[in-house]
C-alpha positions in Angstrom: 84.4 88.1 66.4 84.8 85.4 63.7 88.0 83.5 63.1 88.9 85.5 60.0 88.2 88.8 61.7 91.7 88.6 63.3 93.2 89.0 59.8 91.2 92.1 58.9 92.8 95.5 59.1 91.5 98.0 61.6 89.0 100.5 60.0 90.3 103.7 58.5 90.2 106.8 60.6 88.3 109.5 58.7 86.4 111.4 61.4 87.4 113.3 64.5 85.3 110.9 66.7 87.4 107.9 65.4 90.6 109.9 66.0 89.4 110.6 69.6 88.9 106.9 70.2 92.4 106.1 68.8 93.9 108.7 71.1 92.0 107.4 74.1 92.9 103.8 73.5 96.5 104.3 72.8 97.2 106.9 75.6 95.8 104.4 78.1 97.7 101.5 76.6 101.0 103.4 76.5 100.7 104.3 80.2 99.3 101.1 81.6 101.3 98.6 79.6 104.6 100.1 80.8 103.5 100.1 84.4 102.4 96.5 84.5 105.3 95.2 82.5 107.8 97.1 84.6 106.2 95.9 87.8 106.2 92.3 86.6 109.9 92.5 85.6 110.9 94.1 89.0 108.9 91.5 91.0 110.4 88.6 89.1 109.2 85.2 90.5 106.9 87.1 92.8 105.0 88.9 90.0 101.9 86.8 90.3 101.7 87.4 94.0 102.4 91.1 93.6 99.7 91.7 91.0 97.1 90.3 93.5 98.2 92.3 96.5 95.5 95.0 97.5 98.2 97.5 98.2 99.8 97.1 94.8 96.4 97.2 93.0 95.5 100.4 94.8 98.9 101.9 94.0 98.8 101.1 90.3 95.2 102.3 90.0 96.3 105.7 91.3 99.5 105.7 89.1 97.6 104.8 85.9 95.2 107.7 86.4 98.0 110.1 87.2 99.8 108.9 84.1 96.8 109.0 81.7 97.2 112.8 81.0 100.8 112.2 80.2 99.8 109.6 77.7 97.2 112.0 76.2 99.9 114.7 75.8 102.4 112.3 74.1 99.9 110.7 71.8 98.3 114.1 71.1 101.6 115.6 70.0 102.3 112.7 67.8 98.9 112.9 66.2 99.3 116.6 65.5 102.5 115.9 63.6 100.6 113.5 61.3 97.2 115.2 60.9 98.4 118.8 60.8 101.3 118.7 58.3 101.8 122.5 58.0 104.3 125.0 59.4 104.5 128.4 61.1 101.4 130.2 62.0 99.4 127.9 59.8 99.8 125.2 62.5 97.8 127.1 65.1 94.2 126.4 64.0 95.1 122.7 63.7 96.8 122.6 67.1 93.8 124.4 68.7 91.4 121.9 67.2 93.4 118.9 68.3 93.8 120.3 71.8 90.0 120.6 72.1 89.7 117.0 70.8 92.2 115.6 73.3 90.6 117.5 76.2 87.2 116.1 75.1 88.8 112.6 75.5 90.0 113.6 79.0 86.5 114.7 79.8 85.0 111.3 78.9 85.9 110.1 82.4 84.5 111.1 85.8 86.9 112.2 88.4 89.0 109.2 89.4 88.4 108.4 93.1 92.1 108.0 93.9 92.9 111.4 92.4 90.1 113.7 93.7 88.4 116.6 92.0 91.0 119.4 92.7 93.9 117.4 91.5 92.0 116.1 88.4 91.1 119.7 87.5 94.7 120.7 87.8 95.7 117.8 85.5 93.3 119.1 82.9 94.8 122.6 83.1 98.3 121.1 82.8 97.3 119.0 79.8 95.9 122.0 78.0 99.1 123.9 78.7 101.2 121.0 77.3 99.0 120.8 74.2 99.2 124.5 73.5 103.0 124.4 73.8 103.2 122.1 70.8 103.2 125.1 68.6 106.1 126.8 70.3 108.6 124.6 68.5 108.9 122.8 65.1 107.4 119.3 65.1 109.7 116.9 66.9 110.8 113.4 65.8 108.3 111.0 67.3 111.1 109.3 69.3 111.9 112.6 71.0 108.3 113.4 72.0 108.3 111.4 75.3 111.4 113.1 76.6 109.7 115.9 78.6 107.4 113.4 80.3 109.8 110.5 81.0 110.9 111.4 84.5 107.4 112.1 85.6 106.2 108.8 84.2 109.2 107.0 85.8 108.4 108.5 89.2 104.8 107.2 89.0 105.9 103.5 88.8 104.3 101.6 91.8 107.7 100.2 92.8 109.8 101.5 95.7 112.1 104.3 94.5 115.2 102.5 95.7 114.4 99.6 93.3 113.7 102.0 90.4 117.0 103.8 90.3 118.8 101.8 87.6 115.9 101.6 85.2 115.3 105.1 83.9 116.9 104.4 80.5 114.7 101.3 80.1 111.6 103.2 80.7 112.7 106.0 78.4 113.3 103.4 75.6 109.9 101.8 76.3 108.1 105.1 75.8 110.1 106.0 72.6 109.6 102.6 71.0 105.9 102.4 72.0 105.1 105.8 70.6 106.8 105.0 67.3 104.7 101.9 67.1 101.5 103.9 67.8 102.6 106.3 65.1 103.0 103.5 62.6 99.5 102.2 63.5 98.1 105.6 63.0 99.8 106.0 59.6 98.2 102.8 58.5 94.7 103.8 59.4 94.6 107.6 59.0 92.9 109.4 56.0 94.6 112.7 56.7 92.6 115.0 54.4 89.2 113.6 55.6 90.2 113.6 59.3 91.6 117.2 59.1 88.4 118.4 57.6 86.4 116.6 60.2 88.6 118.0 63.0 88.3 121.5 61.7 84.5 121.3 61.6 83.9 119.2 64.7 85.7 121.1 67.4 83.9 120.6 70.8 82.0 123.8 71.7 
């Protein structure tokens, strides 16, 4: 990367494949960033030591894979609101296409060793269910989309539960603000008509 590359805008998203990359990158970022930042904050002066402990590294490796499907569900719902701006029964084809795309992102990765095949398969089933449920209610405000997942995400934090008790609101606010920021980045890059056409024609078989 040259010096002036840092001032260039990210390329526009016009195809389903580019949208899939956006979903993948931001779902992982949403989950991992919160876990690492929260762990550092809770560890305080001992953060550098904590982040090198084998037990912590194993715990956060498990937690981030357990959280990744939650990130896909949240980012996927946000993307649907932007790329599928229709209502009623007209939403269904777009939701189905997006669900297939998000599941194809999930399938990019082999079974994570800390999770195991049975549990990972169940995570995929649950992710599909969550994506299909998007159409059971009108599109939410982006800030409200993390609400169904906040407690589950909070419980995954690789910090003893007695130390987590006061911090639910902080984690809730982190998810809300972060998803709004991801939404803003998507708006800046997304060519909605082109991406919607690509998504309709490029559903994974």
